[in-house]
KEDO-99081 format. One record per residue (C-alpha): residue in one letter; x, y, z. Coordinates in nm, 3 decimals, padded with zeros to 5 digits. Example, Ala and Ser with C-alpha at 12.3 -4.5 7.8 and 13.67 -1.06 7.14 Angstrom:
% residues 2
<node type="A" x="01.230" y="-00.450" z="00.780"/>
<node type="S" x="01.367" y="-00.106" z="00.714"/>
***
This chain:
% residues 246
<node type="X" x="-01.051" y="00.026" z="01.402"/>
<node type="X" x="-00.872" y="00.290" z="01.195"/>
<node type="X" x="-01.076" y="00.490" z="00.946"/>
<node type="X" x="-00.892" y="00.328" z="00.653"/>
<node type="X" x="-00.937" y="-00.031" z="00.766"/>
<node type="X" x="-01.242" y="-00.089" z="00.541"/>
<node type="X" x="-01.012" y="-00.031" z="00.243"/>
<node type="X" x="-00.850" y="-00.365" z="00.320"/>
<node type="X" x="-01.166" y="-00.537" z="00.202"/>
<node type="X" x="-01.163" y="-00.652" z="-00.160"/>
<node type="X" x="-01.416" y="-00.550" z="-00.424"/>
<node type="X" x="-01.506" y="-00.918" z="-00.465"/>
<node type="X" x="-01.467" y="-01.232" z="-00.249"/>
<node type="X" x="-01.102" y="-01.337" z="-00.228"/>
<node type="X" x="-01.163" y="-01.710" z="-00.179"/>
<node type="X" x="-00.863" y="-01.885" z="-00.027"/>
<node type="X" x="-00.707" y="-01.843" z="00.317"/>
<node type="X" x="-00.364" y="-01.760" z="00.172"/>
<node type="X" x="-00.513" y="-01.466" z="-00.018"/>
<node type="X" x="-00.658" y="-01.332" z="00.307"/>
<node type="X" x="-00.320" y="-01.380" z="00.472"/>
<node type="X" x="-00.152" y="-01.183" z="00.194"/>
<node type="X" x="-00.406" y="-00.898" z="00.210"/>
<node type="X" x="-00.387" y="-00.860" z="00.588"/>
<node type="X" x="-00.008" y="-00.893" z="00.584"/>
<node type="X" x="00.021" y="-00.614" z="00.329"/>
<node type="X" x="-00.225" y="-00.398" z="00.522"/>
<node type="X" x="-00.010" y="-00.439" z="00.833"/>
<node type="X" x="00.311" y="-00.341" z="00.653"/>
<node type="X" x="00.143" y="-00.044" z="00.486"/>
<node type="X" x="00.012" y="00.085" z="00.818"/>
<node type="X" x="-00.353" y="00.042" z="00.723"/>
<node type="X" x="-00.376" y="-00.171" z="01.035"/>
<node type="X" x="-00.204" y="-00.021" z="01.338"/>
<node type="X" x="00.021" y="-00.206" z="01.577"/>
<node type="X" x="-00.189" y="-00.372" z="01.851"/>
<node type="X" x="-00.511" y="-00.293" z="01.661"/>
<node type="X" x="-00.787" y="-00.541" z="01.730"/>
<node type="X" x="-00.914" y="-00.724" z="01.425"/>
<node type="X" x="-01.286" y="-00.787" z="01.379"/>
<node type="X" x="-01.420" y="-01.116" z="01.512"/>
<node type="X" x="-01.405" y="-01.413" z="01.274"/>
<node type="X" x="-01.765" y="-01.391" z="01.158"/>
<node type="X" x="-01.725" y="-01.021" z="01.072"/>
<node type="X" x="-01.396" y="-01.081" z="00.893"/>
<node type="X" x="-01.559" y="-01.361" z="00.697"/>
<node type="X" x="-01.837" y="-01.126" z="00.586"/>
<node type="X" x="-01.584" y="-00.857" z="00.495"/>
<node type="X" x="-01.385" y="-01.096" z="00.274"/>
<node type="X" x="-01.684" y="-01.289" z="00.143"/>
<node type="X" x="-01.565" y="-01.627" z="00.273"/>
<node type="X" x="-01.666" y="-01.890" z="00.529"/>
<node type="X" x="-01.556" y="-01.840" z="00.894"/>
<node type="X" x="-01.344" y="-02.155" z="00.865"/>
<node type="X" x="-01.136" y="-01.987" z="00.593"/>
<node type="X" x="-01.077" y="-01.684" z="00.816"/>
<node type="X" x="-00.984" y="-01.915" z="01.105"/>
<node type="X" x="-00.723" y="-02.081" z="00.886"/>
<node type="X" x="-00.585" y="-01.743" z="00.775"/>
<node type="X" x="-00.558" y="-01.618" z="01.134"/>
<node type="X" x="-00.372" y="-01.934" z="01.232"/>
<node type="X" x="-00.116" y="-01.866" z="00.959"/>
<node type="X" x="-00.082" y="-01.502" z="01.065"/>
<node type="X" x="-00.017" y="-01.615" z="01.422"/>
<node type="X" x="00.252" y="-01.855" z="01.302"/>
<node type="X" x="00.417" y="-01.568" z="01.114"/>
<node type="X" x="00.408" y="-01.347" z="01.423"/>
<node type="X" x="00.183" y="-01.084" z="01.264"/>
<node type="X" x="-00.119" y="-01.152" z="01.487"/>
<node type="X" x="-00.150" y="-01.251" z="01.850"/>
<node type="X" x="-00.472" y="-01.390" z="01.998"/>
<node type="X" x="-00.569" y="-01.320" z="02.357"/>
<node type="X" x="-00.849" y="-01.487" z="02.548"/>
<node type="X" x="-01.101" y="-01.335" z="02.783"/>
<node type="X" x="-01.357" y="-01.056" z="02.775"/>
<node type="X" x="-01.104" y="-00.806" z="02.635"/>
<node type="X" x="-00.943" y="-01.065" z="02.413"/>
<node type="X" x="-00.941" y="-01.118" z="02.038"/>
<node type="X" x="-00.688" y="-01.114" z="01.757"/>
<node type="X" x="-00.447" y="-00.818" z="01.762"/>
<node type="X" x="-00.199" y="-00.688" z="01.504"/>
<node type="X" x="00.170" y="-00.722" z="01.579"/>
<node type="X" x="00.351" y="-00.510" z="01.323"/>
<node type="X" x="00.717" y="-00.603" z="01.256"/>
<node type="X" x="00.993" y="-00.343" z="01.248"/>
<node type="X" x="01.046" y="-00.375" z="00.874"/>
<node type="X" x="00.893" y="-00.517" z="00.556"/>
<node type="X" x="00.972" y="-00.869" z="00.428"/>
<node type="X" x="01.245" y="-00.761" z="00.184"/>
<node type="X" x="01.335" y="-01.112" z="00.066"/>
<node type="X" x="00.970" y="-01.194" z="-00.008"/>
<node type="X" x="00.922" y="-00.867" z="-00.195"/>
<node type="X" x="01.236" y="-00.927" z="-00.403"/>
<node type="X" x="01.118" y="-01.280" z="-00.483"/>
<node type="X" x="00.776" y="-01.149" z="-00.589"/>
<node type="X" x="00.935" y="-00.891" z="-00.820"/>
<node type="X" x="01.169" y="-01.152" z="-00.970"/>
<node type="X" x="00.873" y="-01.383" z="-01.039"/>
<node type="X" x="00.688" y="-01.115" z="-01.236"/>
<node type="X" x="00.724" y="-01.084" z="-01.611"/>
<node type="X" x="00.833" y="-00.753" z="-01.763"/>
<node type="X" x="00.486" y="-00.708" z="-01.912"/>
<node type="X" x="00.321" y="-00.779" z="-01.575"/>
<node type="X" x="00.537" y="-00.511" z="-01.416"/>
<node type="X" x="00.451" y="-00.261" z="-01.689"/>
<node type="X" x="00.079" y="-00.343" z="-01.662"/>
<node type="X" x="00.091" y="-00.290" z="-01.285"/>
<node type="X" x="00.235" y="00.057" z="-01.327"/>
<node type="X" x="00.002" y="00.138" z="-01.616"/>
<node type="X" x="-00.292" y="00.068" z="-01.386"/>
<node type="X" x="-00.142" y="00.259" z="-01.095"/>
<node type="X" x="-00.073" y="00.557" z="-01.321"/>
<node type="X" x="-00.437" y="00.565" z="-01.429"/>
<node type="X" x="-00.574" y="00.536" z="-01.075"/>
<node type="X" x="-00.329" y="00.777" z="-00.912"/>
<node type="X" x="-00.371" y="01.035" z="-01.188"/>
<node type="X" x="-00.750" y="01.036" z="-01.177"/>
<node type="X" x="-00.751" y="01.039" z="-00.797"/>
<node type="X" x="-00.521" y="01.343" z="-00.792"/>
<node type="X" x="-00.735" y="01.524" z="-01.049"/>
<node type="X" x="-01.053" y="01.470" z="-00.850"/>
<node type="X" x="-00.878" y="01.552" z="-00.522"/>
<node type="X" x="-00.781" y="01.891" z="-00.663"/>
<node type="X" x="-01.150" y="01.954" z="-00.735"/>
<node type="X" x="-01.301" y="01.805" z="-00.420"/>
<node type="X" x="-01.051" y="01.784" z="-00.132"/>
<node type="X" x="-01.138" y="01.948" z="00.199"/>
<node type="X" x="-00.868" y="02.175" z="00.351"/>
<node type="X" x="-00.794" y="01.938" z="00.641"/>
<node type="X" x="-00.727" y="01.655" z="00.394"/>
<node type="X" x="-00.484" y="01.874" z="00.200"/>
<node type="X" x="-00.298" y="01.952" z="00.522"/>
<node type="X" x="-00.271" y="01.579" z="00.582"/>
<node type="X" x="-00.098" y="01.537" z="00.245"/>
<node type="X" x="00.172" y="01.786" z="00.343"/>
<node type="X" x="00.213" y="01.614" z="00.681"/>
<node type="X" x="00.270" y="01.283" z="00.504"/>
<node type="X" x="00.531" y="01.431" z="00.268"/>
<node type="X" x="00.713" y="01.565" z="00.576"/>
<node type="X" x="00.691" y="01.225" z="00.742"/>
<node type="X" x="00.832" y="01.060" z="00.431"/>
<node type="X" x="01.120" y="01.307" z="00.421"/>
<node type="X" x="01.215" y="01.252" z="00.786"/>
<node type="X" x="01.152" y="00.875" z="00.802"/>
<node type="X" x="01.461" y="00.682" z="00.910"/>
<node type="X" x="01.349" y="00.324" z="00.856"/>
<node type="X" x="01.235" y="00.137" z="00.547"/>
<node type="X" x="00.906" y="00.046" z="00.711"/>
<node type="X" x="00.828" y="00.408" z="00.801"/>
<node type="X" x="00.905" y="00.521" z="00.446"/>
<node type="X" x="00.679" y="00.259" z="00.294"/>
<node type="X" x="00.395" y="00.349" z="00.530"/>
<node type="X" x="00.423" y="00.726" z="00.471"/>
<node type="X" x="00.451" y="00.675" z="00.094"/>
<node type="X" x="00.152" y="00.444" z="00.067"/>
<node type="X" x="-00.062" y="00.652" z="00.301"/>
<node type="X" x="00.003" y="00.958" z="00.085"/>
<node type="X" x="-00.134" y="00.787" z="-00.225"/>
<node type="X" x="-00.430" y="00.646" z="-00.034"/>
<node type="X" x="-00.510" y="00.984" z="00.123"/>
<node type="X" x="-00.510" y="01.145" z="-00.223"/>
<node type="X" x="-00.757" y="00.879" z="-00.336"/>
<node type="X" x="-00.970" y="00.932" z="-00.026"/>
<node type="X" x="-00.963" y="01.305" z="-00.100"/>
<node type="X" x="-01.109" y="01.231" z="-00.445"/>
<node type="X" x="-01.428" y="01.129" z="-00.260"/>
<node type="X" x="-01.453" y="00.817" z="-00.475"/>
<node type="X" x="-01.483" y="00.506" z="-00.262"/>
<node type="X" x="-01.396" y="00.282" z="-00.556"/>
<node type="X" x="-01.080" y="00.478" z="-00.638"/>
<node type="X" x="-00.978" y="00.471" z="-00.272"/>
<node type="X" x="-01.021" y="00.093" z="-00.249"/>
<node type="X" x="-00.835" y="00.038" z="-00.574"/>
<node type="X" x="-00.548" y="00.263" z="-00.464"/>
<node type="X" x="-00.521" y="00.077" z="-00.134"/>
<node type="X" x="-00.507" y="-00.254" z="-00.319"/>
<node type="X" x="-00.246" y="-00.119" z="-00.559"/>
<node type="X" x="-00.033" y="00.013" z="-00.275"/>
<node type="X" x="-00.025" y="-00.338" z="-00.133"/>
<node type="X" x="00.129" y="-00.449" z="-00.464"/>
<node type="X" x="00.347" y="-00.150" z="-00.549"/>
<node type="X" x="00.479" y="00.033" z="-00.244"/>
<node type="X" x="00.706" y="-00.240" z="-00.110"/>
<node type="X" x="00.855" y="-00.293" z="-00.455"/>
<node type="X" x="00.929" y="00.077" z="-00.504"/>
<node type="X" x="01.129" y="00.087" z="-00.182"/>
<node type="X" x="01.321" y="-00.239" z="-00.229"/>
<node type="X" x="01.678" y="-00.167" z="-00.109"/>
<node type="X" x="01.835" y="-00.336" z="-00.412"/>
<node type="X" x="01.956" y="-00.214" z="-00.751"/>
<node type="X" x="01.985" y="00.158" z="-00.836"/>
<node type="X" x="01.923" y="00.371" z="-00.528"/>
<node type="X" x="01.597" y="00.562" z="-00.503"/>
<node type="X" x="01.657" y="00.938" z="-00.492"/>
<node type="X" x="01.461" y="01.003" z="-00.175"/>
<node type="X" x="01.489" y="01.384" z="-00.184"/>
<node type="X" x="01.358" y="01.401" z="-00.541"/>
<node type="X" x="01.086" y="01.146" z="-00.462"/>
<node type="X" x="00.964" y="01.351" z="-00.166"/>
<node type="X" x="00.973" y="01.671" z="-00.371"/>
<node type="X" x="00.752" y="01.511" z="-00.637"/>
<node type="X" x="00.497" y="01.421" z="-00.372"/>
<node type="X" x="00.512" y="01.773" z="-00.229"/>
<node type="X" x="00.440" y="01.910" z="-00.578"/>
<node type="X" x="00.133" y="01.684" z="-00.608"/>
<node type="X" x="00.006" y="01.806" z="-00.271"/>
<node type="X" x="00.067" y="02.167" z="-00.377"/>
<node type="X" x="-00.130" y="02.118" z="-00.700"/>
<node type="X" x="-00.419" y="01.964" z="-00.506"/>
<node type="X" x="-00.406" y="02.252" z="-00.258"/>
<node type="X" x="-00.406" y="02.508" z="-00.540"/>
<node type="X" x="-00.708" y="02.334" z="-00.698"/>
<node type="X" x="-00.524" y="02.265" z="-01.025"/>
<node type="X" x="-00.671" y="01.931" z="-01.140"/>
<node type="X" x="-00.483" y="01.896" z="-01.470"/>
<node type="X" x="-00.148" y="01.971" z="-01.307"/>
<node type="X" x="-00.222" y="01.739" z="-01.016"/>
<node type="X" x="-00.304" y="01.458" z="-01.256"/>
<node type="X" x="00.008" y="01.512" z="-01.468"/>
<node type="X" x="00.236" y="01.526" z="-01.164"/>
<node type="X" x="00.082" y="01.212" z="-01.013"/>
<node type="X" x="00.114" y="01.019" z="-01.339"/>
<node type="X" x="00.476" y="01.129" z="-01.389"/>
<node type="X" x="00.558" y="01.040" z="-01.027"/>
<node type="X" x="00.422" y="00.687" z="-01.059"/>
<node type="X" x="00.571" y="00.610" z="-01.399"/>
<node type="X" x="00.905" y="00.758" z="-01.291"/>
<node type="X" x="00.965" y="00.446" z="-01.081"/>
<node type="X" x="00.901" y="00.198" z="-01.360"/>
<node type="X" x="01.241" y="00.250" z="-01.524"/>
<node type="X" x="01.428" y="00.183" z="-01.199"/>
<node type="X" x="01.218" y="-00.122" z="-01.113"/>
<node type="X" x="01.265" y="-00.260" z="-01.463"/>
<node type="X" x="01.642" y="-00.257" z="-01.402"/>
<node type="X" x="01.597" y="-00.416" z="-01.057"/>
<node type="X" x="01.364" y="-00.677" z="-01.207"/>
<node type="X" x="01.618" y="-00.766" z="-01.475"/>
<node type="X" x="01.899" y="-00.793" z="-01.219"/>
<node type="X" x="01.692" y="-01.018" z="-00.991"/>
<node type="X" x="01.571" y="-01.235" z="-01.278"/>
<node type="X" x="01.925" y="-01.274" z="-01.413"/>
<node type="X" x="02.061" y="-01.361" z="-01.069"/>
<node type="X" x="01.788" y="-01.622" z="-01.024"/>
<node type="X" x="01.872" y="-01.779" z="-01.360"/>
<node type="X" x="02.243" y="-01.812" z="-01.285"/>
<node type="X" x="02.354" y="-02.172" z="-01.207"/>
***
């Protein structure tokens, strides 16, 4: 299991099988679960999500139908991740269109608060090897050639900053927020995302963390997150209008 896999777990029981499906699906697309990674056995997954094993069994069946998990029998068997080449763009667009403008603003308000505080604490607490990882991820984002790779590098950057804050609660919340936000930010619809500027903003955050400048790191992180709200508001309006047309 990857070191970030525990972040997939919710802070409270999720309840229904479809919620587990959504959480594992998002974790796969974000790269929190690696391709061909073995999932915990059903009883352990049930404990992780706070549900009955039957609920996990139902969720795994759905994931198999969607081609995101394959189950193999035998001593070395189990359920293994099968990561697709790209994110589910149509599903992401539909989710954004179904949101209200206030829901979208609230989502980014929360992400701004979490990302800003995580960056501030990271600048005070981050170990040197973690800081180097942030620069590696900005480089990966800048050289990524596929939508899936960009989403994974982007989300891992935010999660690594939160991990660097040494706050387990902030790290879990950032991982959960990335599952909601990252795919939307990179939707290939509406006004184009300025990738070079986006990468440069992330590099500046990493530099502020490296220089141990907590106030600057927080400001840069908050500006970076909120900078995407204006674009997504336009995309949201376009999608909502298109959906309302007869």
